[in-house]
N, C-alpha and C positions, 0 to 999 in steps of 0.2 A: 248616345251617352248623355246623361243629365249633368249640367254644369253645377259645380259646387257652389254653396252660398258665397255671394260676393265676387264671384268669378264667372265670366261667360266667354265662350269662344269668339275670337275675332274672325269675321268672314274671310274667305279665301282670297278674295280680291284685295281687301284691306290688309291682309297679311302680306301680300305681295308688295304693297306700297311700304309697309313697315320695314320689310327686309331689303328694300331697294336702296336704302340709304347707304352712302359711302362717303368718306372724307372729301372727295372731289365733287360730290353732288349731294347736298343735304335735302331731304324730302320735306321741306317746309313751304307753305304758302305764306308769303310775307305781304303785308299791306299797310298803308298809311291812311289816316283820316285827319284832314286839316280842318280846324274849327276857326270861326271868325272872332271869338272872344274867349276870355278865360272862364273856365268852369272849375269847380273845386275837385281836387283829387279824390276826396272822400265821396263826392257825389258820383264820380265815375266808378269807384269801387262798388258803391251801393247798387248802381245800375247793373254792373256785371254780375254781382251776386244774385240780384233778383231775376235777371233775364237770361244772361248767358249760361249761368249755372242751373237754370231750369231744365237744360238739356243734361241729363244725368251723366252722359258719356264724358263730359268735361271734368267730372270728379273722379274719373277712372284713368289709370295708367296702363300703357300697353306693355305686357310682359311676354317675351318670346322665349320659349324653351324647346328642348329637343322633342317634346311631346305636342308642340303646337303653340300658337299665340293666343293669349287671353286678355280680356279687359278685367282689371283687378281694381277694386275700390281703394283709393288712397286714404288709409286710416289717419294719416297725419296731414291731411289737406289743409292748407292755409292760403286764403285768397291773396294775401299780401306778398306771398312768394311768387305769385303769377302776375300781379299788377304792380309794376315798379314805377317810381317817380324819379325822373332824371332831368338833367339840364345839359344843353349843348355848350361846348366851349367856344371861346373866341367870339366871333361876330354873330353866332347862332343864326346864320343865313342858310340859303338853299344848299350851298356847297357843304356846310357843316352837317346839315340834315342828311344829304346823300351819303356822306362818309359814315354817319352813324348807322343808317339803314344798311349800308354795305357791310359794316362790321357785324350786325345782327344776322344778315343773310349768310355770313361766313362762319357763324358760331352755332354748333349743334345745341338743341334743347336738352334739358336734363332728363334722362330716361328713368330716373328714380321717382319722377313726379309725372302727373298728367302733362302731355306734350303740347302745351300752349302757353303763351305769355303776351302780356300787354305792357308797353312802355308809354308813360304819360310824360311828354316833353312840354314843360310849362313856359320855357323862355324863348321859343322860336320867334323870330322877328315879325312874322305875319300873324301870330296867334298860336295857341296851343295845338299840338299834334299828338295823335295816338298812333303808335306803331304796334301792330299785332303780328304774331307768328303762331301758326297752327300746323301741326304735322299732317301730312297728306293722308295718313292712315285713318284719321278721324272722318274725313269727308272730302268730296270733290269741290271744285269751285262754285258750281251751281248751288249746292247745298249750303256752303259757307256764306255765300252772298245773302241767302235767306236768313241764316243765323245772325249775321251782322245786322240785318235790317231789324231784327227784333230788339236791338239795342237802341234804335232810333225812334223819334217821334215826329209828328207833323207840326209841333209847336215847341217853343222854348220852355214853357212852364209846366210840361207834363211831369208827373211824379214818377220816380223809378219803381213803380209797382211791379209785382210779379206778373210776368207774361208767359203763360204756359205755352209750350210748343203746340202748334196746331196739329191735331190728330187727323191727318188727311185720310180719307176713306179711299180704298182701292176702287178705281174706276172700272166698272164692268164694260166689256166690249164684246162684240160679236164678229170681230174681224176674222177673216178666214185665212189670211196669209200666215204660213208657218214662221216667216221671218218676223212679222209683227208680234206673234205670240211668244217667240223666243226672247224678244227684247222687252217684254213686260217685266216690271220689277218683281222680285221674289215676294211671295206672300208670307206673312208672319215671321219675317226674319230669316227665312231659308236663304242661304247665300246663292249668288247667281249661278255658280257652277252646278250645284246640286239641282237647282231649279231648272236649269237648261236640260240636265239629264232626264228629270221627270217629264218635261215637256216632250222630249224626243220619244220617251216610252209611250206617253199618251197619244202622240200623233201616230206612232207605229200601230197601236191598237186600233185606231180609227181607220188606218189604211187596210188592216185585215178585215174590218167590217165593211169598208167601202172601197173595194179594189180600184174603182174608177178614179180615186183621188191620187193613186200612186204616181201617175205620170206627172201631175202638177207638182207634187212634193219632190219628186226626183229632180225636177228643174230647179227648185229652190235650194235643195241640198247641194246640187252641182255648183250653183252660184257661190255658195258659202265656201265650198272646197276650192273653187277657182280663186276666190279672194284670199284665202289662206296661202295658197301656192304663190299667188302674186306677191303678197307681203314678204314671204320668206325668200323669194328669189330676186327681189329688187337688188340691183347693184348698190354697193356702198356709195355714200355721197363722196364727191371728189375732195381731194386733200387741198382745200383752199386755206386761207388764213383763218377761216372760221372753224376749221376742223383739225384736230390734233390733240396731243397730250394736254390734260387738264391739271390745274393746281387746286389749292384749297381756298383761295381768295376770290370772292365775287364782288363785282362792281354793279351798282344800280344807278339809273338816271331816268328822268322823265321830262316830258314837255310841259310847257305852259298850257292852260286850257285852250282847246280849239272849238270854235262855234260849230255845233252839230248841224245847224241849218246850211252852212257852207258845204259840208260834206254831202248833205242831201241834195243840194243844188247840183253838185257835180254828178251824182248818181242819176238825177233826173235828166240832165243834159246828155249823158252818155248811155242812158237806158240800161243801167245795171244796178246792182244792189250797193248799199252803203258799205257792206262788208267787202265787196269787190274793190271799191275805191280805196279803202283803208289798206287792204293787203297789197294792192298795186303800189301805193305810196311807200309801204314798208319795203317792197322789192326795189323800188327806185332809190330809197335811202341806202339800202345795203349795197346796191350796185355802185353808187357814188363813193361810198366808203371803201369798198374793195378796190376800185380803180385807183383811188387816191393812195392806197397802201401798196400799189404795184401789182395787184392781182390781174392776170390776163383773163379776159372774158370773151376773147375773139372767137373761140371754138364752140360757141353755144353752151358754155358752162352754166349749169343751173344747180341750185341747191334745194333740198327738200326741207319742209317744215312738218312736224307732226302737229295736227290740229285736233284738240279734244272735241268730241261730239257727245252731247248729252243724250243718254238713253233712258231717261226716266220721264214719265208724264209730269206735267206741271203740278198736278195735285199731290205729287210725292216729293216736291222740291225741298221740303224741310226735313226729310228723312236723312239722317247722317249716313255716312258710308260713301263708297265710290261706285257710281253707276254710269260710267262713261267709257267710250272707246276712243280710238284715235284713227285718223286717216292721214295718209301721206300726200302732201300738196307740194308740187314743184313750183318754186318761185322763179319767175322769169327775170333773173338778175342780168342775163346777157342781152336782154332786149333794150335797145337804146331809145326806142320810141315810147314815150310815156302813155300815149293812148293805146298803143298795141299791148302794152303791159296790162292795162285794164281789161281789154277784151280777152287776152290770154288767161288771166286769172278767172274771169267770168266763165269761160268755157270749161276750165278745169274744175271749178267749183260745181258747176252743173253736172259734170260727169261723176264727181264724188257723191253728190246728193243721192244718186240712184244706186250707189254701191253698198256693199255690206261689210266694208273694211272695219268700221267702228265696232260692229257686233263681234267680228272675228277677234279683234284686238282685246275686247273685254273678256271673251272666252279664254284667250291665251293667258291673260293675267290670272284668271281664276285657276287655270290648270297649273300655272307656276306657283300659286299660293298653296296648292295641294302637294306639290312636288318637293323634293329635298332641296335644302338651302344651296348645296353645291351646284345644283343645276340652274339656279335662278340667274346668277350673274352672267355666265356665258350666254344664256338665252336672251337676257335683256341687252347685252352688248351686241348680239347679233342684230337686234331690231334697231337699237340706237345708232349703230354705225351707218344706217341708211338715211339719216337726217342730220342737219347741222343746227337746227333751232326748233324750239317749241313755240307755237303761235296760238294765243288765246284771245278771243274777243268776247267780252261779257257785257250784255246790256244791263245797265244799272237803273236806279230810280229816275223817273222823269221829273219829279217835283223835289224842291229843297227839303232836306231832313235836318233834324236836330239830335245831337248826342249829348246827354247829360246837361242840357240847357244851352249848349253852343250850336250855332248853325254850321252844318258841314259845308265848307267852301269847296273842297275838292277831295277826291279819294283816288288811290292808285293801289295796284297789287302786282306781285311778281310770282309767277309759277315756278316750281322747281324743275330742273332738267334731270334726266336720268342717263345712266350709262356714260357714253362718250360725248353726249350733247353738251355744248358749252355756252349756249345762248338761249334766253327766253324772251319772247316778244309778248307784251301784254297791252291790250286795248280795252278801255272801259269808258262807257258813256254814263253821264250823270247830270241831271238838271240842265239839259240842253247843251252840254259840253262833252267833248271827247278828250280823253287822256291817253297818251302813248308812253309806255315805259319799256325799259330794257334791263335785263340782268345778264351779265356776261362774266365769263371766266377771265381773270386778269391775264392768264397766259395766252388766251386767244384774242380777246378784244380788251386791251387795257384802258381804252378811252371810249366807253359807250356814248358819252356826250356828243362825240363826233358824228355818230349815226343819228342820234336824237335831233341834232341841229339840221339834218337834211330832210327830216320828215315833213315839217311845215312847208318848206319850199316846194317839195314834191306835190303837196296838195294845192299850193298856189298855182303851180304850172297847170295842173289838171283843171282847176277852176277857170283860169284864163282861157285855156283851149276849149273847154266845154261851153263857156258862154259865147264863144265865137262860132259855134257850130249850129246848123239848123236843127230845130227840135223835131221836125217832122220826118227825119230819117237818121238811121244809125250811120255814123261816118265809117268809111272803110279804112283798112290799113293804108291803102294807096292815098286816100285823102289826108290821113294823118301824116304820112311821109311828105306830101306836098306842102302842108302847113308848116312843118318843121323846116323844110328847105327854104321857105320864104321868111324864116326867122320868127315864126309865131311861137316864141317860147318866152314866158315871163321869167325874168330874173329878179329876185328880191332886191329892193332898193331902187329899182327903176321907176320913173314917173309913168 
């Protein structure tokens, strides 16, 4: 069916994200960009008009009806309705900024307009801050990072000239795996679900022509079915203080910048990835918070995180829309040994890298987007009951950037949670630094700062332990236990 002028159908996956919103979990990606000096509000607006709005999708609003969801041009579009100038009250310090961002994270966007908004805070004590909110139905985190990068420059004196979105060409590939073929992005805007169906038909025709391929494909399909069965039959996450009824108020918090070279030193010493180290530190911080709040972790209690996995090639990074799946990662919060937590995360991440969970999850979202609205909430609740947090780690730019003439000192973002999940963990690297942030439901975790304050000490403990271990061998769990028994644990504030 041909779309009417000024209106085009929203893909099935993006429709699922649009309909996923509920008062207790708003489907917005929220971010902040802190600048080192004042830049004019008008220059910021001019930059957004020239660059951000060169993506035509951001001039369209999402309209959902009984006949389906569509992108519709906003005939009354006004950029000043989307780029607001505000000032913080009181001391205009970090506490005031966190309160302001928490308010925005708890407030839905106006669905009568395109679902995005920027707030320019001009009186923050350390320099101006830009807070942005974009609904998840427009794009996933990988795509939005690329969109936000189009707003920035390598120098302060660059003009806010028009920057057309890069028209990435589809990368041709001769890969033979049906799994790799099914995860290729859809061509010419065909949404993923329809694309997946076409691919299955194509592969079926090839099997008829080449019967010897049937046994190989049977194994691939069997793996996908096994992953689907595994995801649907996972037991619900335990009823800890992190899991339970949600409210409508969200709280956000984030750490001071952490030197990336220190995290890399830990990963080199422990022979694991930077991601392993960061997730282990998150697990340790959550463990300390849960124990301090009276949670019993003696029976091997673990909680799951849903971890987004990008399913688009890099050359398609600036295409809007959602092209990611999720995997379930068990966080070892019951493990007392910080080194063993690292190795446990490392092993579990390696297992997930070879799984097809992410592709199955994306296919499920596409199916939900095509199904009736009444079916979506119970289906999403079924999956969200199996996790207590969302965990996202996004690599950002390695070099310093400038926005509207001001150098970007730091940046942070928070991903939305869905269903019954009440906490989101965000990790972002930028310009040699790592930033760790939390968004929590006030009914579950009213004081996310208490978890944030445990993150850096966890990294410090791992750094101290890692530097004391020989580099020519991977320490065993027994060695880690022995070190801990001899008191080799760094406590912040000690000489």
